[in-house]
KEDREN-348342 format. One record per residue: residue in three letters; x, y, z of N, C-alpha, C in turn. Coordinates in Angstrom, 3 decimals. Layout:
   rest         nx         ny         nz        cax        cay        caz         cx         cy         cz
    ala          X          Y          Z          X          Y          Z          X          Y          Z
...
//
This chain:
   rest         nx         ny         nz        cax        cay        caz         cx         cy         cz
    met   -117.966    -22.265    -10.362   -118.527    -21.273     -9.491   -118.195    -19.913    -10.093
    ser   -119.193    -19.109    -10.334   -118.929    -17.804    -10.911   -119.009    -16.742     -9.820
    arg   -118.306    -15.655    -10.057   -118.278    -14.557     -9.102   -118.509    -13.268     -9.846
    ala   -119.208    -12.348     -9.208   -119.398    -11.022     -9.772   -118.145    -10.209     -9.497
    ile   -117.677     -9.474    -10.492   -116.482     -8.660    -10.328   -116.888     -7.197    -10.430
    thr   -116.507     -6.405     -9.431   -116.834     -4.996     -9.388   -115.544     -4.194     -9.390
    his   -115.475     -3.163    -10.243   -114.328     -2.275    -10.271   -114.742     -0.949     -9.647
    leu   -113.970     -0.445     -8.719   -114.236      0.829     -8.069   -113.018      1.721     -8.242
    leu   -113.246      3.013     -8.368   -112.159      3.978     -8.410   -112.234      4.784     -7.123
    ile   -111.247      4.596     -6.251   -111.233      5.265     -4.961   -109.866      5.900     -4.771
    gly   -109.831      7.211     -4.670   -108.588      7.921     -4.368   -107.422      7.524     -5.240
    gly   -107.633      7.378     -6.524   -106.555      7.024     -7.433   -106.240      5.546     -7.492
    leu   -107.022      4.704     -6.819   -106.812      3.264     -6.856   -107.932      2.609     -7.642
    ile   -107.583      1.652     -8.454   -108.593      0.806     -9.070   -108.678     -0.421     -8.186
    ile   -109.842     -0.643     -7.610   -110.026     -1.774     -6.712   -111.047     -2.706     -7.329
    met   -110.653     -3.956     -7.517   -111.555     -4.961     -8.058   -111.907     -5.904     -6.930
    thr   -113.178     -5.993     -6.613   -113.642     -6.855     -5.540   -114.442     -7.991     -6.141
    thr   -114.158     -9.198     -5.718   -114.932    -10.347     -6.166   -115.931    -10.688     -5.079
    ala   -117.201    -10.819     -5.468   -118.255    -11.117     -4.496   -118.143    -12.564     -4.057
    ala   -118.165    -12.791     -2.777   -117.996    -14.135     -2.240   -119.333    -14.729     -1.835
    thr   -119.428    -16.043     -1.927   -120.608    -16.733     -1.426   -120.425    -16.937      0.069
    ala   -121.422    -17.484      0.727   -121.411    -17.613      2.187   -120.220    -18.400      2.704
    asn   -119.744    -19.414      1.974   -118.645    -20.230      2.498   -117.304    -19.901      1.862
    glu   -117.182    -18.742      1.213   -115.920    -18.326      0.623   -115.454    -17.022      1.243
    arg   -114.184    -16.743      1.102   -113.624    -15.480      1.557   -113.464    -14.560      0.362
    glu   -113.489    -13.286      0.614   -113.381    -12.284     -0.440   -111.953    -11.755     -0.529
    leu   -111.420    -11.724     -1.728   -110.126    -11.113     -1.987   -110.373     -9.773     -2.656
    thr   -109.620     -8.765     -2.288   -109.720     -7.456     -2.932   -108.435     -7.223     -3.704
    ile   -108.572     -7.017     -4.987   -107.422     -6.799     -5.868   -107.247     -5.298     -6.056
    val   -106.022     -4.818     -5.864   -105.746     -3.387     -5.948   -104.660     -3.133     -6.988
    asn   -104.975     -2.288     -7.959   -104.023     -1.835     -8.961   -104.072     -0.308     -8.988
    pro   -103.179      0.377     -8.241   -103.213      1.839     -8.193   -103.050      2.453     -9.579
    arg   -103.854      3.455     -9.863   -103.773      4.130    -11.164   -102.449      4.846    -11.359
    thr   -101.767      5.160    -10.278   -100.489      5.860    -10.379    -99.331      4.928    -10.704
    leu    -99.605      3.608    -10.749    -98.590      2.623    -11.110    -98.926      1.997    -12.457
    tyr    -97.953      1.386    -13.047    -98.114      0.603    -14.261    -99.207     -0.449    -14.044
    asp   -100.101     -0.637    -15.021   -101.170     -1.646    -14.927   -100.583     -3.015    -15.262
    pro   -100.437     -3.898    -14.269    -99.810     -5.186    -14.509   -100.754     -6.251    -15.069
    ser   -102.053     -5.994    -15.085   -103.009     -7.038    -15.464   -102.790     -7.605    -16.866
    pro   -102.366     -6.816    -17.880   -102.092     -7.444    -19.178   -100.976     -8.492    -19.115
    asn   -100.130     -8.392    -18.088    -99.027     -9.343    -17.932    -99.340    -10.459    -16.952
    gly   -100.592    -10.552    -16.522   -101.016    -11.709    -15.749   -100.886    -11.621    -14.243
    tyr   -100.846    -10.411    -13.685   -100.790    -10.306    -12.232   -101.393     -8.993    -11.774
    ser   -101.611     -8.871    -10.470   -102.118     -7.653     -9.850   -101.045     -7.081     -8.940
    thr   -101.121     -5.766     -8.687   -100.149     -5.118     -7.819   -100.255     -5.623     -6.387
    ala   -101.482     -5.713     -5.872   -101.683     -6.139     -4.490   -103.006     -6.874     -4.360
    val   -103.060     -7.769     -3.397   -104.297     -8.481     -3.067   -104.461     -8.408     -1.557
    ile   -105.629     -7.913     -1.138   -105.926     -7.819      0.286   -106.764     -9.028      0.672
    thr   -106.299     -9.743      1.684   -107.061    -10.892      2.177   -108.000    -10.413      3.278
    pro   -109.120    -11.086      3.455   -110.068    -10.653      4.476   -109.526    -10.857      5.892
    arg   -110.016    -10.025      6.795   -109.624    -10.113      8.207   -109.950    -11.506      8.742
    gly   -108.993    -12.099      9.430   -109.221    -13.401     10.039   -109.202    -14.576      9.080
    ala   -108.760    -14.344      7.852   -108.739    -15.422      6.870   -107.724    -16.492      7.262
    arg   -108.064    -17.716      6.948   -107.143    -18.841      7.133   -106.371    -19.008      5.831
    leu   -105.048    -19.116      5.906   -104.216    -19.211      4.711   -103.629    -20.606      4.563
    ala   -103.428    -21.002      3.312   -102.707    -22.231      2.987   -101.537    -21.841      2.095
    tyr   -100.432    -22.527      2.267    -99.233    -22.284      1.467    -98.958    -23.531      0.652
    ile    -98.974    -23.385     -0.662    -98.714    -24.522     -1.549    -97.251    -24.475     -1.974
    ser    -96.558    -25.548     -1.708    -95.150    -25.661     -2.091    -94.987    -25.514     -3.592
    gly    -93.767    -25.201     -3.989    -93.471    -25.037     -5.402    -93.867    -26.258     -6.216
    gln    -94.630    -25.999     -7.264    -95.057    -27.049     -8.180    -94.261    -26.908     -9.468
    gly    -93.561    -27.967     -9.820    -92.779    -27.972    -11.054    -93.557    -28.611    -12.179
    gly    -92.882    -28.806    -13.273    -93.517    -29.337    -14.473    -93.470    -30.842    -14.605
    gln    -93.307    -31.577    -13.496    -93.274    -33.030    -13.562    -94.674    -33.573    -13.833
    asp    -94.758    -34.590    -14.688    -96.045    -35.260    -14.886    -96.235    -36.266    -13.749
    ser    -97.304    -37.053    -13.799    -97.625    -37.966    -12.692    -96.575    -39.060    -12.481
    thr    -95.715    -39.276    -13.470    -94.639    -40.264    -13.312    -93.341    -39.616    -12.822
    gly    -93.340    -38.286    -12.709    -92.144    -37.562    -12.295    -91.281    -37.108    -13.455
    ala    -91.712    -37.401    -14.682    -90.930    -37.027    -15.866    -91.067    -35.531    -16.159
    leu    -89.983    -34.942    -16.649    -89.949    -33.529    -17.034    -89.642    -33.402    -18.515
    ser    -90.481    -32.655    -19.240    -90.195    -32.346    -20.633    -89.019    -31.364    -20.674
    pro    -88.198    -31.425    -21.701    -87.130    -30.427    -21.828    -87.663    -29.078    -22.323
    asp    -88.950    -29.029    -22.708    -89.560    -27.824    -23.274    -90.119    -26.930    -22.160
    phe    -89.702    -25.664    -22.122    -90.145    -24.717    -21.101    -91.665    -24.581    -21.079
    ala    -92.284    -24.381    -22.236    -93.740    -24.176    -22.298    -94.498    -25.391    -21.769
    val    -94.020    -26.576    -22.072    -94.665    -27.801    -21.580    -94.546    -27.869    -20.058
    gln    -93.383    -27.533    -19.523    -93.203    -27.548    -18.070    -94.118    -26.531    -17.375
    val    -94.257    -25.346    -17.952    -95.111    -24.316    -17.346    -96.560    -24.784    -17.333
    thr    -97.035    -25.306    -18.455    -98.414    -25.795    -18.530    -98.649    -26.902    -17.514
    gln    -97.702    -27.834    -17.392    -97.838    -28.927    -16.431    -97.779    -28.416    -14.996
    ala    -96.915    -27.443    -14.722    -96.807    -26.888    -13.367    -98.124    -26.239    -12.940
    tyr    -98.791    -25.533    -13.855   -100.087    -24.934    -13.510   -101.162    -26.013    -13.345
    ala   -101.078    -27.095    -14.108   -101.998    -28.225    -13.894   -101.739    -28.842    -12.513
    asn   -100.474    -28.939    -12.129   -100.123    -29.468    -10.808   -100.612    -28.527     -9.698
    leu   -100.501    -27.219     -9.924   -101.005    -26.253     -8.952   -102.518    -26.406     -8.797
    arg   -103.219    -26.572     -9.903   -104.677    -26.766     -9.836   -105.011    -28.038     -9.050
    ala   -104.241    -29.105     -9.253   -104.462    -30.352     -8.504   -104.209    -30.136     -7.011
    ala   -103.188    -29.355     -6.673   -102.917    -29.044     -5.266   -104.065    -28.227     -4.672
    leu   -104.588    -27.264     -5.445   -105.747    -26.484     -4.983   -106.943    -27.401     -4.744
    asp   -107.203    -28.293     -5.706   -108.302    -29.261     -5.549   -108.109    -30.076     -4.277
    gly   -106.871    -30.453     -3.998   -106.560    -31.272     -2.839   -106.876    -30.599     -1.510
    ile   -106.856    -29.259     -1.497   -107.203    -28.546     -0.256   -108.596    -27.928     -0.328
    gly   -109.336    -28.275     -1.384   -110.700    -27.770     -1.515   -110.779    -26.307     -1.893
    ala   -109.787    -25.797     -2.631   -109.756    -24.387     -3.023   -109.867    -24.246     -4.538
    lys   -110.220    -23.051     -4.959   -110.344    -22.698     -6.375   -109.290    -21.644     -6.727
    pro   -108.985    -21.467     -8.014   -107.991    -20.461     -8.408   -108.302    -19.048     -7.909
    asp   -109.583    -18.682     -7.808   -109.904    -17.323     -7.366   -109.681    -17.107     -5.870
    gln   -109.183    -18.118     -5.173   -108.812    -17.979     -3.769   -107.301    -17.789     -3.597
    val   -106.554    -17.797     -4.702   -105.104    -17.606     -4.645   -104.814    -16.111     -4.538
    ala   -104.125    -15.729     -3.468   -103.789    -14.324     -3.245   -102.422    -13.964     -3.824
    lys   -101.483    -14.901     -3.804   -100.099    -14.595     -4.194    -99.432    -15.795     -4.834
    leu    -98.745    -15.544     -5.928    -97.904    -16.541     -6.589    -96.460    -16.063     -6.561
    thr    -95.555    -16.993     -6.428    -94.147    -16.720     -6.675    -93.702    -17.750     -7.703
    val    -93.138    -17.264     -8.810    -92.673    -18.173     -9.857    -91.154    -18.044     -9.984
    phe    -90.542    -19.178    -10.240    -89.098    -19.259    -10.394    -88.811    -19.758    -11.804
    val    -87.983    -19.009    -12.544    -87.701    -19.334    -13.939    -86.195    -19.470    -14.120
    val    -85.772    -20.627    -14.607    -84.357    -20.856    -14.901    -83.993    -20.105    -16.179
    asp    -82.881    -19.375    -16.113    -82.370    -18.624    -17.268    -83.458    -17.776    -17.920
    his    -84.147    -17.005    -17.099    -85.248    -16.164    -17.586    -84.783    -15.196    -18.663
    asp    -85.618    -15.033    -19.681    -85.451    -13.968    -20.665    -86.853    -13.551    -21.120
    met    -86.935    -12.473    -21.823    -88.235    -11.888    -22.185    -89.088    -12.831    -23.044
    ser    -88.480    -13.754    -23.773    -89.261    -14.670    -24.613    -90.141    -15.601    -23.774
    lys    -89.800    -15.782    -22.509    -90.566    -16.687    -21.643    -91.806    -16.013    -21.048
    leu    -91.858    -14.683    -21.075    -92.989    -13.974    -20.472    -94.319    -14.308    -21.131
    glu    -94.346    -14.466    -22.443    -95.604    -14.775    -23.137    -96.178    -16.098    -22.646
    val    -95.327    -17.091    -22.488    -95.760    -18.406    -21.999    -96.310    -18.276    -20.585
    leu    -95.596    -17.543    -19.734    -96.028    -17.355    -18.353    -97.363    -16.621    -18.287
    thr    -97.478    -15.527    -19.025    -98.698    -14.718    -19.012    -99.890    -15.521    -19.511
    arg    -99.718    -16.246    -20.588   -100.822    -17.048    -21.140   -101.318    -18.067    -20.123
    asn   -100.406    -18.766    -19.474   -100.799    -19.794    -18.513   -101.491    -19.216    -17.287
    val   -100.977    -18.110    -16.756   -101.599    -17.533    -15.565   -102.987    -16.979    -15.899
    lys   -103.151    -16.379    -17.069   -104.466    -15.851    -17.455   -105.455    -16.982    -17.712
    glu   -104.990    -18.087    -18.291   -105.887    -19.233    -18.495   -106.387    -19.782    -17.169
    met   -105.538    -19.798    -16.162   -105.938    -20.357    -14.870   -106.749    -19.380    -14.027
    phe   -106.399    -18.091    -14.063   -106.999    -17.134    -13.132   -107.984    -16.158    -13.763
    gly   -108.059    -16.080    -15.082   -108.999    -15.153    -15.719   -108.723    -13.722    -15.301
    glu   -109.778    -13.005    -14.878   -109.639    -11.606    -14.468   -109.229    -11.451    -13.007
    thr   -109.328    -12.511    -12.231   -108.982    -12.444    -10.809   -107.509    -12.804    -10.650
    leu   -106.648    -11.890    -11.072   -105.213    -12.160    -11.105   -104.587    -11.933     -9.736
    pro   -103.879    -12.933     -9.212   -103.223    -12.767     -7.911   -102.019    -11.840     -8.011
    ala   -101.544    -11.383     -6.865   -100.248    -10.716     -6.829    -99.220    -11.777     -7.214
    gln    -98.119    -11.333     -7.829    -97.170    -12.322     -8.330    -95.769    -11.739     -8.382
    thr    -94.793    -12.569     -8.076    -93.391    -12.194     -8.202    -92.682    -13.256     -9.023
    leu    -91.900    -12.804    -10.001    -91.085    -13.701    -10.818    -89.644    -13.573    -10.340
    val    -89.039    -14.713    -10.033    -87.651    -14.735     -9.570    -86.813    -15.521    -10.577
    pro    -85.927    -14.838    -11.318    -85.011    -15.563    -12.199    -83.980    -16.311    -11.352
    val    -83.736    -17.563    -11.703    -82.778    -18.379    -10.957    -81.865    -19.128    -11.936
    pro    -80.657    -19.453    -11.500    -79.768    -20.210    -12.377    -80.113    -21.694    -12.422
    lys    -80.776    -22.193    -11.343    -81.039    -23.623    -11.249    -82.140    -23.851    -10.220
    leu    -82.906    -24.935    -10.387    -83.906    -25.352     -9.409    -83.480    -26.681     -8.790
    ala    -84.320    -27.302     -7.994    -83.965    -28.497     -7.220    -83.471    -29.656     -8.069
    ile    -84.055    -29.836     -9.239    -83.690    -30.945    -10.129    -83.152    -30.330    -11.420
    asp    -82.023    -30.830    -11.913    -81.374    -30.216    -13.078    -82.293    -29.938    -14.270
    pro    -83.150    -30.862    -14.710    -83.952    -30.536    -15.898    -85.145    -29.607    -15.620
    met    -85.355    -29.228    -14.359    -86.477    -28.366    -13.999    -86.209    -26.941    -14.462
    leu    -87.183    -26.349    -15.206    -87.028    -25.005    -15.750    -87.979    -23.995    -15.130
    phe    -88.984    -24.468    -14.390    -90.039    -23.596    -13.864    -90.625    -24.180    -12.594
    glu    -91.016    -23.302    -11.671    -91.682    -23.711    -10.448    -92.616    -22.582    -10.003
    val    -93.795    -22.938     -9.487    -94.754    -21.950     -9.004    -95.259    -22.357     -7.615
    glu    -95.233    -21.391     -6.672    -95.798    -21.628     -5.346    -96.916    -20.632     -5.108
    ala    -97.829    -20.941     -4.181    -99.011    -20.115     -4.003    -99.373    -19.930     -2.538
    val    -99.969    -18.781     -2.247   -100.604    -18.505     -0.959   -102.099    -18.424     -1.265
    val   -102.882    -19.212     -0.518   -104.312    -19.390     -0.809   -105.130    -19.004      0.416
    val   -106.222    -18.269      0.190   -107.144    -17.915      1.265   -108.225    -18.981      1.315
    leu   -108.322    -19.641      2.464   -109.349    -20.684      2.646   -110.557    -20.063      3.323
    asp   -111.664    -20.788      3.348   -112.870    -20.278      4.003   -112.746    -20.225      5.494
//
């Protein structure tokens, strides 16, 4: 499903609006010009959900494959976690462009991990980047787990 993307400059704000079809909700992405542009790093400053929107909350998705196995490699876990997030979206009948907010948790975060994170989020979300927060943590629920992503999704 493709969407038209419009950029508007209003009062110092860059507002990107995605045109919605009849059975979808519209998200408005806001990146104020007076703030650092976060889009090269795979996220937006703010996302406005439409009035009266129904929200879904997707629990943290880790890098486990369908058997529950975890690779010891951070990049492999991140790629698998985003595949798991996509499967969760499919399960509720949603698409990536309906995700308003991500929270990611990274064990022993350092700057070398940002490239992996940015690449994966851009591959999944393209130009419609959700708001996002990265939380460095010392440990997650399972010892070999290195990454987890949770999402807030706007449903129709």
